[in-house]
VOSEKE-462602 format. One record per atom (N, C-alpha, C, CB): x, y, z. Coordinates in steps of 0.1 Angstrom, whole numbers, plus 5000, padded with zeros to 4 digits. Glycine has a CB too. Layout:
! VOSEKE-462602
XYZ;...
//
This chain:
! VOSEKE-462602
907283588796;905883568792;904983668800;905383418795;904083728793;903083818800;901883738804;902683938790;901583748816;900383668822;899683758832;900883528828;898383768830;897583848839;896183778840;897483998835;895483818850;894083758852;893183868857;894183648863;891883858852;890783948857;889683858862;890284038845;889383878875;888383788881;887383868889;889083688891;887183998886;886184078893;884784058887;886584228893;884183958892;882783928887;882083838897;882783858873;880783828896;879983758906;880383608908;878483768903;880883548897;881183408897;882683388901;880983348884;883483498902;884883478905;885583398893;885083398918;885083418881;885683348870;886983418866;884683348858;887983338863;889283388859;889283408844;890383288863;889583528840;889883558826;891383578825;889083688821;891983488818;893483488817;893883558804;893983348817;894983648806;895483718795;896983668793;895483878798;897283638781;898583568778;899283618766;898383418777;900583638767;901383688755;902783638757;901283838753;903483628746;904883598746;905583718752;905483568732;906783698758;907483808764;907883918754;908783758771;907584038757;907884158749;907084158736;909384148745;905984078735;905084078724;903984178726;904583938721;903484238715;902384328716;901084258716;902484428705;900984138709;899784068708;899483978720;899783988695;898283958723;897883878734;896683788731;897583958747;896583678737;895383588736;894583598749;895783448732;893283598748;892483608760;891683478762;891483728759;891783418774;891083298776;889983318786;892183198783;888783278781;887483288789;887183428794;887583198801;886883528784;886583658788;885383678797;886383748776;884383588796;883283578806;882483708807;883883548819;882883798816;882083918819;882984038817;881583918833;882384158817;883084288818;884084298806;883684308831;883684288794;884584298783;885384428783;883884288770;884684538786;885384668787;886484678797;884384778790;886284618808;887384608819;888584528814;886784558832;888284418807;889384338802;890184408791;888884198797;889484478782;890184558772;890984668779;889084618763;890484728789;891184838796;892484778803;890384898807;892384658808;893584588814;894684568803;893184458821;894184518792;895184498781;895784628776;894484428769;894884728775;895484858770;896484908780;894284968769;896284898793;897184938803;898584868802;896684928817;898484748797;899684668796;900384678782;899384518798;899684758773;900184778760;899984658751;901584818760;898984578754;898784458746;897484468737;898584338756;897584408725;896484408716;895984268715;896984458702;894684238718;894184108717;893984058703;892784098725;894383938700;894283888686;893383768685;895683858681;892983708696;892183588696;891583558710;892983458691;890483488710;889883448723;889783288723;888383508724;890183228734;890083088735;889083058747;891483018739;888182968744;887182928754;887482788759;885782948749;887582768772;887682638777;886382568776;888182638792;885282638777;883882588775;882882698774;883582488787;881682668772;880682768768;879682798779;879882718757;879982778792;879182828803;879182978803;879582768816;878083038807;877883178806;878983258814;876583218811;879483208825;880483278833;881883278826;880583218846;882083198816;883283198808;883183248794;883783048807;881983238789;881783278774;880683378772;881483158766;879983418783;878783498781;878983628772;878283548794;880083698774;880283818766;881483808757;880483938775;881783678754;882983658745;882783718731;883183508743;881483718726;881183778713;881483928713;879783748709;880983988724;881184138725;882684168727;880384198737;883384098735;884784118737;885584108724;885384028748;885283998717;886083958705;885784058694;885783818701;884484098692;884184178680;884484088668;884984308680;885384138659;885784068647;886883968649;886284168637;887383958662;888483858664;887983718664;889183888678;888783618661;888283478662;888183428676;889283388654;887083348678;886883278690;887083128688;885383308696;887983068695;888282928693;887582848704;889782898693;886782748700;885982668710;885782538704;884682738714;885682428712;885382298707;883982288701;885582188718;883782218689;882482218683;881382178692;882482128671;881582078701;880582038710;880082148720;881081918718;880782248722;880382358730;879982478721;881382398740;880482488709;880182598700;878682608697;880982588687;878082498698;876582488696;875882588706;876082348699;876482618717;875782708727;875582848722;876582708739;876382888712;876283018706;874983028697;877483058698;874582918692;873382918683;872082868690;873682828671;872282768699;871082708705;871482668719;870582588697;871482758729;871982728742;871082628749;872082848751;869782628746;868782538753;869082388748;867382578750;869282378735;869582238730;870882188735;869582238715;871782288737;873182248742;873182208757;874182358739;872582298765;872682278779;871382258787;873282398785;870282238780;869082208787;868282338789;869382148800;867082328795;866182448797;866782558805;864882398803;867682528814;868282628823;869482698817;868582568836;869882658805;871082718799;870982868797;871482648786;871982938799;871983088797;872483118783;872783158807;871783218776;872183258763;873483328763;871083338756;874283308752;875583378750;875383498741;876683288746;876083598742;875983708733;876483658719;876883828737;875883708708;876283668695;877783688692;875483738684;878383588684;879783598681;879883598666;880583478687;880783678660;880983688646;881783578640;881583818642;882883538647;883883448641;884183338650;885083518636;883383228650;883683108659;884383008651;882283058666;885482958656;886282858649;886482738657;887682918646;886282618651;886382498658;887882458662;885782378650;887982388673;889282338677;889182188680;889882408690;890282118679;890181968681;891281918690;890281898667;891081808697;892081748706;893381738698;891581618711;894481778705;895781768699;896181878690;895881638692;895281958686;895582078677;896582168684;894282148673;897482228676;898382328681;897982458675;899882288678;897582558684;897282688679;898482778681;896082748687;898782858671;899882958672;899183088673;900882948659;899183138685;898483268688;899383358697;897183248695;899483478693;900283578701;901683528704;899583608715;902283458694;903683418695;903883298704;904483528700;902783228708;902783118717;902182998711;902083158731;902682878714;902082758709;901182698720;903182648706;899882678717;898882638726;898282498721;897782738728;898482398729;897982268725;896582248732;898882148730;895582198723;894282178728;894182038734;893282198716;893682028746;893381898753;891881888755;894181888766;891181808747;889781798749;889481718762;889081728737;888881778771;888681718784;887181728788;889581788795;886381648781;884881658784;884481608798;884181578773;883281638801;882681588814;881981708821;883881538823;882581818823;881981938828;880981988818;882982048832;881381998806;880582018794;881081918783;880582168789;880381898772;880781808762;882081848755;879681788752;882181988753;883382038746;884382098754;882882128736;884382078767;885382138776;886782108771;885182098791;887682208771;889082188768;889982248778;889382238753;891182188780;892282258786;893282308776;892982158797;894082408779;895082458770;896382448776;894682608766;897282368769;898682348774;899582438766;899082198773;900382528773;901182628766;902582578765;901082758774;903082588752;904482548749;904982428757;905382668753;904182318755;904482188761;904282198776;905882138757;905382228783;905282208798;905482338805;906382118802;905082458799;905182578806;903982598816;905182698796;902782578812;901582588820;900382528813;901382728825;899382508821;898082458815;896982538821;897982298818;896082578812;894782638817;893782528818;894282748807;893282508830;892482388833;890982418833;892882328846;890582538830;889182568830;888482528842;888582508817;887282458840;886582398851;886682248853;885082438850;887882198848;888182058851;888782038865;889182008841;889782118868;890482108881;890782248887;891882028880;890382258899;890682378907;891682348918;889382448913;892182448925;893082418937;892182348948;893682548942;892382228950;891782148961;890382088957;891582238972;889982108945;888682048941;888582028926;887482138946;887481998921;887281978907;885982038902;887281818903;885782048889;884482098884;883282008886;884682138870;882182058885;880881988886;880681898873;879682078888;879981788875;879681698864;878181658865;880581578863;877381748871;875981718873;874981818865;875581728888;875581888855;874681968847;873981878837;875482078840;872981938830;872181858821;872981798810;871081948814;874081858805;874881798795;876281758800;875081898783;876381738813;877581688818;877681528817;877781718833;878881478819;879081328817;880081288828;879481288803;879581228839;880581198850;881581098845;879781138861;881280998836;882280908832;883380978823;881580798823;882881068815;883881148807;884781228816;883181228796;884181288826;884881368836;885981288843;883881428847;885681168846;886681078853;887881058843;886080948857;887581028831;888681008821;889481138819;888080958808;888781248819;889481378817;890381398829;888481488815;889881368841;890781388853;891981298853;889881358866;891781178848;892881078847;893881138837;892380938843;893381198826;894281258817;895081378823;893581318804;894481458831;895181558838;896281498847;894181638847;895981388854;896981328862;898181278855;896381218870;898081258842;899181218834;900181328830;898781138821;899781448833;900581568830;901781568840;899781698830;902881638837;903981648846;903681718860;905181718840;904181668870;903881728884;904181878885;904681658894;905281918878;905682058879;904882158871;907182078876;903982108863;903182198854;902282288861;902382108844;902482418859;901682528865;900282508860;902182668862;899282518869;897882498865;897082618868;897282368872;896482678858;895782808860;894282768857;896282918850;893482768868;892082718867;891182828863;891682658880;889882788860;888882888857;888282958868;887782818850;888582918881;888182988893;889282958903;886782938898;889583058911;890483038923;891883048919;890182908928;892783018929;894283048927;894982938918;894883048941;896082978914;896982888907;897482778915;898282968901;897782658909;898282548916;899182468906;897082448920;899582348909;900382268900;899682128899;901782258904;900082048889;899581918888;899981838900;900081848875;901281848904;901781768916;901081798929;903281798917;900781928931;900081968943;898681898943;899982118945;898081908932;896681848932;896681698932;895981888919;897781638926;897881488927;897981448942;899081448919;898781518950;898981478963;897981518973;900281538968;897181638971;896381688981;894881708977;896881818985;894581708964;893181718960;892481588963;893081758945;891481588972;890781468976;890181388964;889781488987;889681468955;888981398943;889981328934;888181508935;891281388933;892281328925;892981218933;893281428920;893181238946;893781128954;892980998953;893981178969;891681018953;890680908952;890880828939;889280948953;891180908928;891480838915;892780758915;891380938904;893680808923;894980728925;895980768914;894680588925;
//
């Protein structure tokens, strides 16, 4: 499996690049900022992006997704796709606008996307935003946790459209995943479900 990350931006947001081993096509998760730099990284690896997946529609994850994608499809949960058309209605007066996107496609909990030769299961994990999703790759290979869980901490649930109760249920869902599952968050270093279960104070509290 080809896996790379671009995180050179003011927010330290991880843009994950994923492809099946020896495949030319790649899927890009949360392009966020610097679309040109991400395209250059893919070019250097000999990869052609075929789709964009968004864990959620905050500007540091989705701000330039439209520019990066161009004519490529952008997959995002409908509850967050609203941010492309009306960011203020979606996220409140302080919401940041996203660059226009040509081809936004809805995803749903439990859906299996076949992209770049890889099976990606959508896990709707609201709380941080209404449409926040995690992406589980080929069952138990790895999971992209977005801003649900980071190494040693969790995402915020105090934004205008956040839901602390939904966040708690989403964290409990994360804890039902296998301990050995590699977890690639939206910010910071890689971890595993088991490490977070044992050492993340917010998850230890949930039990």
